[in-house]
N, C-alpha and C positions, 0 to 999 in steps of 0.2 A: 621631206619632200614638199614641194609647193602645192598649195591648195588647187591650183589650176588642173593638176594631174588627177585630182579626185572627181572631176566633173565628167559626166558622160554626155556625148552628143550623138545625133542621128544624122547619117548622110542622106543625100537626096534619093537614095534607093531604099531608104528606111532601115538600113543596117546600123546597129548601135555600136559606138566606138567609145573608148576611154581616151581622154586627152593625154593620158600617160603614154599613148602610142607616139606622141610627139616629144617625149622627153629627150633632152640633149639636142634639140633643134631650135633654131631661132624662128619665131612665128610672126607673121603679120596677119592679124584677124580682122576681117572687114565685113560690115553689113552692107549687102549689095541690093541693087534693084535694076531691072531690065529697062524701065521706061523713065529713067532719071537723067537729068542734064549731066550728071557725073558718070553715067554708064560707060562712056568711052574709056574710063580709067581701067576697065577690064583689060584693055590692051597693055597698059603700063604694068598692071599687076602680073600679067602673063610674062612680060619681058623680065621683070624682077625674078619671077619663079624660074624661068629658063636660065638666067644668069647665075643665080645663087643656089639652086636646088641641090646640085652635086656637092655643095659645101655645107649642107645641113640646114637649109632654109625652106620653109613652107609658107605658102599663102593659103589661108582657110577662109572660104567665102560662105557667109551665112545670109541668104536672101531674107529680106524683111519687107513687109507690106505696110508698115506703120507710118510712112511718110508720103503723103499725097497719093496713097493707093498705087504706088508705082511698081509693085511686084505682085500683080494679081494672078499670074500663071501658076500652074501646077509645077511640081518638081521636074516632071518630064519636059514640060514646055520651057522652063527656065534653062535646063541643061541643053536642050536643042538650040535655044537662042544663043547661049554662050558658045556653043560649038560652032554654029553657023557664022556668027558675027565676029567672034574673037578667037576661036579655036583654042580655048583654054584647056590646060592639062592639070591644073591644080584642083584640089578637092572642093566640091560643092556640097553643102549640107542642106538639111531640111530647113524650111522657113522658120524663123524665130521672131520673137518679140524682144526688143532691146530696151524698152521702157514700159512702165506701168506694172500692174499687179501680176501680169503673166510673163514678166521678164525672164528669159532663159537664165539658169544658174551661171552659165559661162559669162554672160554679159553682166550679171550682178557683180561677179568677181572683177571683171575687167574695169568696169566703171568705178568700183570702189578703190581700185589700186592706181588708176590713172584718171584723175578728174579732169574735167574740161575747164573752160574759161570761168573765172571767178569761183573755182572750186565746185562747180556743178557736176553732178554725176550723170545727168540726163544726156543721152545721145541726141544730138541736134538734127541729124539728117542722114541719108544714105551715104555710104562710102566713108564713114568714120573709121579710122584705122587704129589698131592697137598693136604695138610692138612688144614682143615677149622674148626674154632671154632664154638661153639653153637650160637654165635652172628653173624656168617657169615664172620668173618675175616680170610683171607688167611694168615696163619702163617708160613708155611714152604713148600718148594719144595724139592722133593727127586729125585735123579738121577735114571735112569732105573736100574742101578746096585744095588741100595738099595733094599734089600729083605724086603718083608712085615714084617717079624718078627723083623727086626731091628727098626721098627717104634713103637713097643708096648709101650715103656716108654713115648713117646710123646703123644700117644693116651690116655694113662691112666691119664696123667697130665691134659688133657682137659675134661675128663669125669666127 
C-alpha cells in the first residue's frame, strides 16, 4: 500500500480522515487561498470535479496561509467564501502548512515524490497542484500558473 494512504487529514469541520478513504481514486491535491490572484482557479477545479468525479476522481483542497497571508479566514469563513463565490462541492480540509518545520505530513510526502523546478521540494505559492494515481503514487506537480483545464489530459490517462 502507498504511504499516502497512511496519512491522516482533518477536514474543515475538524473531522479526522485517513487518506486511505481515497484509495482507488485519482486525486488532485491543491493548497488553496481565498485572497490570491489564482483564487479564480476554484471554478476550474470545480469543473474538473464535476466532469470526472463519477469516474473516480477527487479534488482535495487544503487552505494555506503561508503565502502572502492570503488565507486568513477561519475554516467556516473559507467554506462560506468557496460556496458563495464558486459553489464548490469537493472536499475542503483544515488549514495546513506546506513548507517549513510545521509542514503537514501529506505535503511532506507529496513534495518528496513530485519535486518542483530544479528538484526543489518547496511549494512556491498557492494553488500548487499534485496529481496522484489510483494506487497512491504522486506522479506530477503543477505550478500555480497551470490552470485546472490544462490538466484534463493527464487526469483522463489515469482514470
